[in-house]
Backbone bond lengths (Angstrom), bond angles and torsions (degrees), N, CA, C in turn:
res aa  C-N    CA-C-N  psi(-1)  N-CA   C-N-CA  omega(-1)  CA-C   N-CA-C  phi
1 M - - - 1.463 - - 1.521 110.70 -
2 L 1.322 115.94 -46.66 1.470 120.74 179.83 1.523 111.18 -67.82
3 R 1.325 116.65 -40.13 1.460 120.48 -179.26 1.525 112.24 -63.58
4 E 1.323 115.67 -28.00 1.459 119.27 179.22 1.525 111.93 -94.70
5 S 1.343 114.21 16.21 1.477 122.08 172.60 1.524 114.54 66.24
6 F 1.354 116.61 26.98 1.456 119.04 171.72 1.528 108.28 -89.67
7 S 1.324 116.40 137.71 1.468 121.00 -179.35 1.531 109.83 -93.64
8 P 1.318 117.93 118.56 1.469 120.54 178.27 1.528 111.41 -60.63
9 L 1.319 115.17 143.36 1.460 122.02 176.43 1.525 109.69 -103.81
10 Q 1.336 115.27 178.58 1.468 119.50 177.05 1.529 111.20 -56.57
11 T 1.346 115.57 -42.56 1.472 119.44 -178.50 1.523 111.72 -63.75
12 T 1.334 116.85 -27.51 1.471 120.67 178.12 1.516 109.73 -62.82
13 L 1.331 116.05 -48.80 1.463 120.38 -178.74 1.522 111.39 -70.14
14 V 1.336 116.57 -37.57 1.468 119.66 178.45 1.525 110.43 -61.27
15 G 1.313 117.37 -36.39 1.459 121.00 177.82 1.511 113.44 -77.59
16 L 1.345 116.83 -28.52 1.463 121.60 -174.60 1.530 113.48 -86.65
17 V 1.325 116.35 -40.86 1.470 121.31 -171.95 1.540 113.61 -58.08
18 P 1.355 119.92 -44.53 1.473 118.58 -178.53 1.520 114.49 -57.46
19 S 1.343 117.26 -27.43 1.467 119.67 179.95 1.524 111.87 -70.94
20 C 1.330 116.88 -10.62 1.473 121.02 178.66 1.529 111.84 -100.17
21 G 1.336 116.49 13.22 1.457 119.81 -174.95 1.518 114.94 -80.80
22 R 1.320 117.63 35.17 1.470 121.53 175.45 1.525 108.28 -128.31
23 R 1.326 115.93 150.42 1.465 120.82 -173.25 1.525 112.97 -58.85
24 E 1.342 116.82 -30.83 1.464 118.35 -179.38 1.525 112.32 -73.29
25 F 1.341 116.72 -9.65 1.457 120.29 179.07 1.532 111.97 -111.53
26 V 1.325 116.95 24.19 1.462 120.70 -179.53 1.526 110.80 -58.51
27 F 1.320 116.50 -46.12 1.473 119.92 -177.93 1.524 110.89 -60.86
28 Q 1.337 116.41 -46.29 1.460 119.92 179.95 1.533 111.06 -62.39
29 G 1.339 115.99 -42.35 1.459 120.05 -179.92 1.516 112.49 -61.76
30 R 1.328 115.30 -45.47 1.467 119.24 179.09 1.535 110.74 -65.73
31 S 1.323 116.43 -34.28 1.467 120.23 179.00 1.529 110.89 -64.85
32 I 1.326 115.92 -41.94 1.462 120.49 177.94 1.528 110.17 -64.86
33 H 1.337 115.71 -40.35 1.469 119.86 176.46 1.531 109.63 -59.73
34 G 1.326 115.91 -44.68 1.470 120.00 178.64 1.522 111.89 -60.83
35 F 1.346 116.17 -39.80 1.459 120.12 177.00 1.528 110.04 -62.66
36 G 1.337 116.03 -40.21 1.466 119.90 179.08 1.518 112.07 -62.85
37 I 1.343 116.27 -40.77 1.470 120.64 178.08 1.524 110.14 -64.38
38 K 1.319 116.64 -44.08 1.468 122.17 -177.80 1.524 111.65 -61.08
39 T 1.342 116.30 -38.56 1.467 120.59 -176.38 1.530 113.25 -94.83
40 G 1.340 116.40 -7.50 1.463 120.08 -179.74 1.515 113.86 83.72
41 I 1.343 117.13 0.42 1.466 120.32 -179.42 1.527 111.21 -68.27
42 D 1.333 116.16 -25.06 1.469 120.00 -177.13 1.517 112.86 -64.71
43 L 1.338 117.90 -14.24 1.463 121.26 -179.63 1.526 111.90 -74.31
44 D 1.325 116.97 -17.27 1.466 121.05 179.28 1.531 109.92 -68.54
45 S 1.329 116.88 136.43 1.466 120.84 -175.62 1.521 112.07 -64.30
46 Q 1.326 117.62 -37.02 1.469 119.94 178.99 1.525 111.34 -65.77
47 V 1.321 116.23 -37.36 1.465 120.68 177.56 1.524 109.65 -66.31
48 K 1.347 116.86 -42.80 1.472 120.00 178.49 1.523 111.05 -62.35
49 N 1.328 116.46 -40.16 1.465 119.54 177.62 1.525 110.83 -61.33
50 A 1.327 115.80 -44.04 1.464 120.42 179.95 1.527 111.03 -64.11
51 L 1.335 116.17 -41.13 1.469 120.34 178.88 1.529 111.20 -67.54
52 T 1.329 116.02 -38.70 1.467 120.19 177.19 1.518 110.16 -59.61
53 Y 1.330 115.91 -45.47 1.469 121.32 178.30 1.528 110.64 -61.29
54 M 1.326 116.07 -42.48 1.468 120.54 -179.17 1.527 111.26 -61.55
55 Y 1.335 116.83 -47.87 1.466 120.13 -178.92 1.533 111.09 -66.17
56 A 1.324 115.90 -33.24 1.461 119.24 176.73 1.523 110.61 -63.08
57 K 1.355 116.66 -40.45 1.453 121.00 178.30 1.523 111.18 -65.95
58 F 1.350 116.51 -32.24 1.467 120.70 174.80 1.524 110.80 -68.19
59 G 1.347 116.06 -26.26 1.458 120.47 -171.21 1.511 112.35 91.75
60 D 1.358 116.98 8.41 1.461 121.72 178.35 1.527 108.20 -90.76
61 L 1.339 115.99 78.50 1.457 121.00 -174.94 1.524 112.18 -71.30
62 E 1.327 117.11 -25.83 1.460 120.12 178.12 1.534 110.50 -63.64
63 A 1.336 116.18 -44.56 1.465 120.56 177.77 1.522 110.78 -66.84
64 A 1.335 116.54 -40.24 1.465 120.72 179.78 1.526 110.64 -62.37
65 E 1.327 116.57 -44.26 1.460 120.84 -179.74 1.525 111.47 -65.79
66 L 1.326 116.78 -39.51 1.466 121.03 178.91 1.527 110.45 -60.21
67 L 1.319 116.99 -45.83 1.459 121.30 179.04 1.524 111.00 -64.37
68 F 1.313 116.23 -40.46 1.462 121.06 179.86 1.532 111.10 -62.24
69 E 1.333 116.49 -45.32 1.457 120.19 -178.21 1.531 112.33 -69.64
70 E 1.336 117.13 -23.04 1.466 120.81 178.12 1.524 112.06 -71.78
71 L 1.330 116.26 -21.25 1.456 120.00 -179.25 1.521 110.60 -69.27
72 E 1.324 116.80 119.84 1.464 120.21 179.06 1.523 111.07 -78.66
73 D 1.319 116.47 -39.45 1.460 121.03 -179.37 1.527 108.94 -113.10
74 K 1.316 115.92 87.85 1.466 121.15 -176.03 1.528 109.97 -79.29
75 S 1.313 115.97 121.52 1.461 120.71 176.55 1.525 109.32 -88.57
76 V 1.327 116.17 173.91 1.465 119.78 177.54 1.532 109.91 -61.57
77 V 1.340 117.00 -31.13 1.468 120.89 176.98 1.529 110.11 -63.38
78 S 1.332 116.35 -41.17 1.469 120.91 179.32 1.521 111.04 -61.46
79 W 1.334 115.52 -47.75 1.468 120.06 -179.76 1.524 110.81 -63.32
80 N 1.327 116.47 -45.13 1.465 120.17 179.88 1.524 111.84 -61.67
81 T 1.331 115.63 -37.97 1.467 120.11 179.88 1.524 110.64 -63.04
82 M 1.326 117.06 -43.38 1.465 120.50 -178.17 1.531 111.28 -72.10
83 I 1.333 116.05 -38.98 1.470 119.59 176.17 1.525 109.85 -60.60
84 G 1.334 115.54 -46.24 1.462 120.24 178.84 1.517 112.82 -64.94
85 A 1.351 116.17 -32.20 1.467 120.42 179.35 1.529 110.34 -63.08
86 Y 1.326 116.64 -46.34 1.468 120.17 179.28 1.532 111.38 -70.07
87 A 1.343 116.04 -48.36 1.463 119.95 -177.03 1.525 111.21 -62.81
88 G 1.327 116.48 -40.80 1.452 120.68 -178.69 1.513 113.82 -67.00
89 N 1.346 116.84 -19.67 1.463 120.79 178.57 1.526 112.37 -105.21
90 G 1.341 116.01 12.00 1.466 120.30 174.14 1.508 115.73 87.08
91 F 1.344 118.29 10.44 1.467 121.19 -179.79 1.527 109.11 -102.10
92 F 1.345 114.60 75.09 1.464 118.78 -174.21 1.522 111.88 -67.49
93 N 1.330 118.33 -39.40 1.466 120.16 -179.54 1.521 111.04 -59.91
94 E 1.325 115.92 -42.30 1.463 120.40 179.70 1.525 110.76 -66.19
95 S 1.337 116.79 -38.22 1.469 119.29 179.12 1.524 110.49 -66.16
96 M 1.338 117.00 -34.28 1.464 120.71 177.98 1.528 111.13 -69.54
97 I 1.334 116.71 -35.81 1.467 120.30 177.70 1.530 110.12 -62.70
98 V 1.338 115.99 -44.02 1.466 120.22 178.00 1.529 109.79 -64.41
99 F 1.331 116.66 -40.61 1.460 120.94 178.77 1.532 110.98 -60.99
100 K 1.328 116.95 -43.33 1.471 120.53 178.95 1.525 110.84 -63.89
101 R 1.329 117.04 -39.87 1.467 120.69 176.01 1.517 110.72 -60.85
102 M 1.318 115.44 -41.40 1.460 121.43 179.36 1.533 110.83 -59.97
103 V 1.323 116.13 -45.47 1.465 121.20 179.69 1.529 110.34 -65.99
104 E 1.347 116.68 -42.74 1.462 121.13 179.88 1.524 112.45 -61.74
105 E 1.334 116.01 -32.79 1.460 120.18 179.56 1.519 112.46 -88.40
106 K 1.357 113.62 10.70 1.465 121.24 174.01 1.536 113.72 57.93
107 V 1.318 115.09 36.02 1.462 120.36 172.37 1.530 106.96 -84.69
108 E 1.314 116.78 131.14 1.463 120.52 -175.50 1.528 111.10 -68.88
109 V 1.314 114.74 119.66 1.469 121.53 178.66 1.527 108.67 -73.55
110 N 1.328 117.08 137.92 1.465 120.24 179.22 1.533 110.02 -124.09
111 P 1.323 118.57 176.48 1.472 120.13 -177.94 1.518 114.26 -55.92
112 V 1.334 117.41 -34.36 1.471 120.36 179.86 1.531 110.33 -63.09
113 T 1.337 116.86 -36.01 1.469 120.88 177.80 1.523 110.34 -59.01
114 I 1.325 115.56 -49.27 1.464 120.99 -179.36 1.523 110.57 -61.11
115 M 1.320 116.55 -45.61 1.464 120.32 -178.35 1.528 111.82 -67.57
116 S 1.344 116.83 -28.51 1.466 120.26 177.49 1.524 111.17 -70.25
117 L 1.322 116.62 -31.82 1.463 121.11 -178.87 1.522 112.70 -77.49
118 L 1.322 117.20 -29.15 1.459 120.39 -168.99 1.521 117.26 -71.42
119 P 1.339 121.09 -38.76 1.464 119.21 -170.92 1.516 115.99 -52.81
120 E 1.342 117.86 -37.40 1.465 119.58 -177.18 1.527 112.25 -104.16
121 N 1.335 116.62 8.32 1.456 119.17 -177.39 1.524 109.99 -86.18
122 I 1.335 116.75 108.32 1.460 119.92 -178.26 1.531 111.00 -76.84
123 S 1.331 117.43 -10.52 1.459 121.78 177.18 1.528 108.39 -130.90
124 P 1.327 117.02 86.27 1.471 120.26 -172.61 1.524 114.99 -75.50
125 E 1.332 117.58 -4.50 1.463 119.65 -176.42 1.527 112.43 -58.15
126 L 1.345 117.33 -39.25 1.466 121.50 -178.85 1.527 110.72 -61.90
127 I 1.328 116.24 -46.15 1.460 120.82 179.90 1.522 110.02 -67.88
128 H 1.317 116.83 -36.48 1.459 121.94 177.77 1.536 109.92 -60.51
129 C 1.330 116.34 -46.84 1.474 121.09 179.45 1.527 111.15 -60.99
130 Y 1.340 115.69 -42.03 1.469 119.61 179.86 1.529 110.20 -64.54
131 A 1.319 116.87 -38.97 1.458 121.08 179.28 1.529 110.93 -64.06
132 I 1.340 116.47 -37.77 1.462 120.74 176.78 1.527 110.00 -65.85
133 K 1.328 116.13 -45.42 1.465 121.97 -177.67 1.529 111.99 -60.63
134 T 1.315 116.91 -38.41 1.464 121.19 -175.46 1.523 113.72 -94.08
135 G 1.337 116.73 -3.68 1.456 120.04 179.85 1.520 114.00 84.47
136 L 1.335 117.30 0.22 1.468 120.55 -179.36 1.525 112.14 -72.60
137 I 1.323 116.03 -10.71 1.462 120.12 178.43 1.529 110.91 -67.32
138 N 1.339 116.32 -14.47 1.460 120.02 178.61 1.525 112.35 -83.06
139 N 1.331 116.00 -2.98 1.458 120.23 179.43 1.530 109.61 -87.32
140 G 1.326 116.16 129.50 1.461 120.55 -176.55 1.517 113.88 -61.01
141 S 1.328 117.40 -37.87 1.470 120.69 -179.25 1.522 111.18 -67.64
142 V 1.335 116.76 -36.90 1.468 121.16 178.00 1.518 110.08 -65.91
143 V 1.327 116.31 -45.14 1.470 120.47 179.14 1.525 110.44 -60.94
144 T 1.324 116.53 -45.14 1.462 120.76 179.24 1.525 111.28 -59.09
145 S 1.346 116.58 -43.92 1.468 120.92 179.30 1.518 111.31 -63.19
146 L 1.331 117.06 -42.34 1.467 121.35 179.55 1.532 110.62 -65.60
147 V 1.316 116.75 -44.14 1.468 120.60 179.02 1.528 110.09 -59.20
148 C 1.329 116.26 -45.96 1.467 120.46 -177.95 1.523 111.97 -64.83
149 I 1.349 117.54 -40.75 1.466 119.35 -177.95 1.527 110.87 -73.11
150 Y 1.352 117.87 -36.05 1.465 120.64 174.96 1.534 109.55 -61.35
151 A 1.324 115.85 -46.27 1.469 120.01 -179.52 1.526 110.64 -63.20
152 K 1.331 116.57 -40.62 1.463 121.02 -179.30 1.520 111.66 -65.69
153 C 1.348 116.30 -35.48 1.471 120.92 -177.67 1.524 112.74 -86.30
154 G 1.318 116.96 3.82 1.467 119.49 177.86 1.510 114.77 94.81
155 G 1.322 117.49 -1.53 1.466 120.43 179.15 1.518 110.73 -89.55
156 T 1.328 116.43 57.10 1.466 121.18 -172.73 1.529 111.82 -62.86
157 E 1.338 116.82 -38.03 1.462 119.75 -179.22 1.527 110.56 -64.02
158 L 1.346 116.81 -42.18 1.462 120.54 177.05 1.527 110.74 -64.36
159 A 1.326 115.61 -40.10 1.461 120.47 179.20 1.527 110.46 -60.26
160 E 1.331 115.21 -45.00 1.461 119.15 -178.38 1.522 111.28 -68.08
161 L 1.322 116.89 -40.06 1.475 121.18 178.56 1.528 110.51 -60.20
162 L 1.318 115.97 -45.10 1.463 120.75 179.28 1.520 110.30 -65.65
163 Y 1.316 116.54 -41.00 1.466 121.04 -178.09 1.521 111.58 -61.20
164 W 1.334 116.44 -48.62 1.463 119.69 -175.42 1.525 112.24 -76.22
165 S 1.336 118.03 -15.39 1.464 120.25 177.87 1.526 111.99 -82.08
166 F 1.342 116.21 -13.58 1.460 120.36 -178.21 1.527 109.17 -97.14
167 P 1.344 118.00 129.41 1.471 120.00 -173.83 1.527 114.94 -63.46
168 Q 1.344 116.65 -31.36 1.463 119.46 -178.42 1.525 109.92 -91.24
169 K 1.315 116.53 119.72 1.460 122.06 -179.10 1.529 109.94 -100.56
170 N 1.325 116.81 145.98 1.466 119.55 176.09 1.528 110.33 -144.20
171 L 1.313 114.33 160.63 1.465 121.04 -174.47 1.523 112.40 -70.02
172 V 1.338 117.75 -33.42 1.468 121.16 -176.68 1.530 110.50 -60.66
173 S 1.336 116.12 -48.66 1.470 120.31 -178.63 1.520 111.33 -64.14
174 L 1.323 116.05 -46.71 1.460 119.52 -176.88 1.525 111.38 -67.15
175 T 1.329 116.84 -33.62 1.465 120.77 175.70 1.520 110.37 -62.62
176 A 1.343 116.73 -41.85 1.465 120.83 178.92 1.523 111.00 -61.74
177 I 1.324 116.70 -41.21 1.467 121.36 -179.74 1.527 110.42 -67.05
178 I 1.325 116.63 -48.24 1.466 120.54 179.88 1.529 110.65 -60.50
179 S 1.329 116.28 -43.55 1.465 120.70 -179.66 1.517 111.07 -62.24
180 S 1.350 116.17 -39.26 1.464 120.61 -179.70 1.526 110.94 -65.07
181 Y 1.331 116.97 -44.46 1.464 120.32 177.60 1.534 110.65 -63.65
182 A 1.334 116.19 -39.32 1.466 120.15 -179.31 1.521 111.00 -64.44
183 E 1.323 116.59 -40.54 1.466 120.55 179.56 1.524 111.40 -62.60
184 K 1.349 116.05 -31.51 1.462 120.50 178.49 1.527 111.67 -82.38
185 G 1.354 116.50 -6.02 1.455 120.17 -178.67 1.513 113.62 77.08
186 N 1.357 116.58 15.52 1.465 120.73 -178.92 1.527 108.90 -89.99
187 M 1.328 116.13 77.99 1.453 121.01 -172.02 1.520 112.95 -72.15
188 D 1.322 117.67 -25.12 1.471 119.68 178.11 1.530 110.42 -62.49
189 L 1.351 115.78 -42.40 1.463 119.29 178.83 1.520 111.85 -74.08
190 V 1.344 116.41 -29.05 1.472 119.96 174.12 1.523 109.18 -60.86
191 V 1.325 116.36 -47.74 1.464 121.13 -179.08 1.528 110.51 -63.66
192 E 1.347 115.66 -39.59 1.470 119.66 179.41 1.531 110.92 -62.57
193 C 1.340 116.51 -45.82 1.469 120.83 178.98 1.531 110.57 -64.84
194 F 1.324 115.34 -38.91 1.461 119.84 179.27 1.530 110.41 -63.03
195 S 1.328 117.51 -39.43 1.465 121.44 178.77 1.522 110.43 -63.26
196 R 1.316 116.01 -41.25 1.466 119.19 177.37 1.527 110.74 -64.60
197 M 1.322 115.65 -38.30 1.457 120.34 178.50 1.538 109.93 -61.01
198 Q 1.332 116.17 -41.87 1.459 120.79 179.55 1.533 110.97 -63.52
199 Q 1.321 116.22 -39.36 1.462 120.69 -179.97 1.529 111.57 -64.00
200 M 1.348 116.68 -29.80 1.472 121.05 179.50 1.523 111.82 -91.96
201 D 1.339 115.72 6.46 1.465 121.88 179.47 1.527 111.97 60.68
202 L 1.355 116.10 34.14 1.455 121.05 173.55 1.526 108.28 -99.18
203 K 1.325 117.25 149.99 1.450 120.99 -178.12 1.522 110.84 -119.61
204 L 1.345 115.10 144.85 1.460 120.48 176.96 1.520 109.96 -62.76
205 D 1.341 115.49 145.56 1.461 118.68 171.02 1.527 108.85 -101.99
206 S 1.314 116.83 179.72 1.471 120.65 -175.11 1.527 112.13 -64.40
207 V 1.344 117.30 -35.80 1.468 120.67 -179.52 1.519 110.87 -63.96
208 A 1.341 116.58 -46.31 1.469 120.47 179.27 1.523 111.01 -64.25
209 M 1.318 116.44 -40.37 1.468 120.38 -179.26 1.529 111.14 -61.12
210 V 1.318 117.16 -45.96 1.457 121.11 -179.50 1.532 110.59 -65.33
211 S 1.341 116.96 -39.70 1.470 120.72 178.15 1.519 110.65 -60.93
212 I 1.318 116.40 -41.49 1.466 120.67 179.38 1.529 110.43 -64.96
213 L 1.317 117.03 -45.50 1.468 120.91 -179.37 1.528 111.60 -60.98
214 H 1.341 115.97 -38.16 1.470 119.72 178.92 1.528 111.96 -68.52
215 G 1.331 115.85 -19.91 1.467 119.63 -178.28 1.514 113.65 -93.04
216 I 1.342 117.09 11.80 1.469 120.30 -178.65 1.532 110.55 -115.64
217 P 1.336 118.48 59.66 1.465 119.00 177.61 1.526 112.66 -81.31
218 D 1.338 116.16 -21.78 1.457 121.22 -176.03 1.537 110.01 -78.34
219 P 1.327 118.21 124.65 1.476 121.52 179.00 1.529 112.78 -56.87
220 A 1.330 116.57 -22.82 1.463 119.95 -179.83 1.525 111.91 -64.94
221 Y 1.319 115.66 -21.41 1.464 120.10 -179.27 1.528 111.97 -102.18
222 M 1.327 117.02 18.32 1.462 120.66 -178.52 1.525 111.59 -57.27
223 S 1.338 116.54 -40.39 1.470 120.46 -178.25 1.531 110.94 -63.82
224 I 1.341 116.30 -34.38 1.471 119.81 178.13 1.522 109.47 -67.52
225 G 1.342 115.54 -41.15 1.454 119.63 178.03 1.520 111.94 -61.33
226 V 1.327 116.00 -41.59 1.469 120.97 179.17 1.528 109.95 -64.31
227 A 1.340 116.10 -40.05 1.465 120.46 179.61 1.526 111.03 -62.88
228 F 1.335 116.70 -42.36 1.463 119.75 179.07 1.532 111.18 -70.66
229 H 1.326 116.78 -30.74 1.463 119.83 173.75 1.534 109.18 -62.15
230 G 1.331 116.31 -43.62 1.454 120.83 177.00 1.524 112.07 -61.20
231 Y 1.359 115.50 -39.01 1.471 120.16 177.79 1.525 110.04 -63.16
232 A 1.331 116.00 -40.60 1.466 120.20 179.45 1.528 111.05 -63.55
233 L 1.336 116.58 -41.46 1.465 121.06 178.19 1.522 111.37 -63.79
234 K 1.318 115.49 -44.07 1.469 121.45 -176.83 1.526 111.57 -64.46
235 N 1.344 116.32 -35.48 1.463 120.24 -174.50 1.533 113.65 -103.15
236 G 1.329 116.03 7.91 1.457 119.51 175.45 1.512 115.33 77.31
237 L 1.340 117.72 10.04 1.464 120.73 -179.79 1.522 111.85 -71.36
238 D 1.349 115.95 -24.87 1.468 119.73 -177.60 1.524 112.51 -67.33
239 T 1.338 116.85 -14.75 1.467 119.69 179.40 1.520 112.10 -81.36
240 L 1.341 116.64 -11.17 1.465 121.09 179.46 1.527 109.16 -84.64
241 N 1.324 116.63 135.81 1.475 120.93 -177.23 1.522 112.21 -57.20
242 L 1.345 116.08 -40.87 1.464 120.21 -178.18 1.518 111.05 -59.21
243 V 1.323 116.16 -45.68 1.465 121.08 -178.92 1.527 110.46 -71.80
244 S 1.327 117.54 -42.49 1.472 120.94 179.04 1.521 111.16 -57.49
245 N 1.344 115.81 -45.34 1.471 119.90 178.36 1.516 111.30 -64.78
246 G 1.347 116.19 -37.20 1.462 120.26 178.07 1.513 111.63 -64.04
247 L 1.329 116.88 -40.47 1.481 121.61 178.61 1.520 110.69 -66.44
248 I 1.326 117.03 -41.98 1.470 121.11 178.59 1.524 110.23 -62.70
249 S 1.343 115.94 -44.35 1.468 121.27 -179.58 1.532 110.57 -63.40
250 W 1.355 116.23 -42.41 1.470 119.75 -178.77 1.521 110.80 -66.29
251 K 1.312 116.67 -45.85 1.467 119.27 -177.05 1.515 112.15 -71.07
252 G 1.333 116.36 -17.94 1.449 119.90 179.43 1.520 113.18 -85.98
253 K 1.359 116.31 -5.16 1.465 118.84 -178.04 1.526 110.79 -74.45
C-alpha cells in the first residue's frame, strides 16, 4: 500500500492493529504505532482504542493505560477496552477501579462491560447484582457469561438456576453446567442435564463430551460412559481428535 503511494487512513490502522495482538508480533505492533505517531493518525480515538487493546494483549498494561488516559473523549468502547485489559491480565482490582470511574462519569454501561469484568472475577455475585439492577441481566450474552463463570467457580447450582430462569437457552451455557457437574463426578446430574438438552434438540459438542468422559473415573458409571460413547459414534463426534483421545483416556483408566 505504501509502495504504491496510498496514504493509510484511521480505518487502515484500526483494521491492522488487532492482528498484531500477539507477543511474537510486538515489534510489528510498535512499528505500526510509531507510524501512527509520525502521521498523526494515532490521535484518532478509534486508533487509540485499537492500540490500547493491542498493548493489553501484549501484557504491556503501562502502555495501554497511557493511551487510555490520553483520550480526551472516552467512549464506552474506550472504557470497556481498559477494563478488559486489566481483567484479561488478572488485575481484577484495577479493572474494578476503572469500572467505578466509568460509572462515576455517567458513561452508560453495556453488556460488553459486564462480560469484560467477569473472566477474572472469582466472586461474580457483585457483577450479577449490578446486572440485575441495571436490567442488563435480560441480555443473553450477559446471562451466558454469568452461567459460565458460576460453573467455572464451582457454583454449578447457581449456574443452573440462572440458566433455567432465562427464556433463551443456548449450548454454551448448558455445556458449562454439564462440564462442571462432570468435573465433580456428579454423573446423575450430568445425565439429567443431558436429558433436558435432548428435549430442547440441542447436541453435545466435543468440549462437553470430553468433560463428561473425564468425570467418569468410577467403575459404577461404566454404563454411562458406554452410552456417551454410543452418542459420540451416532453423532460423528468420535471422528474428532479431541473426543477420540478422551475416549482412549477414559477406557484406559
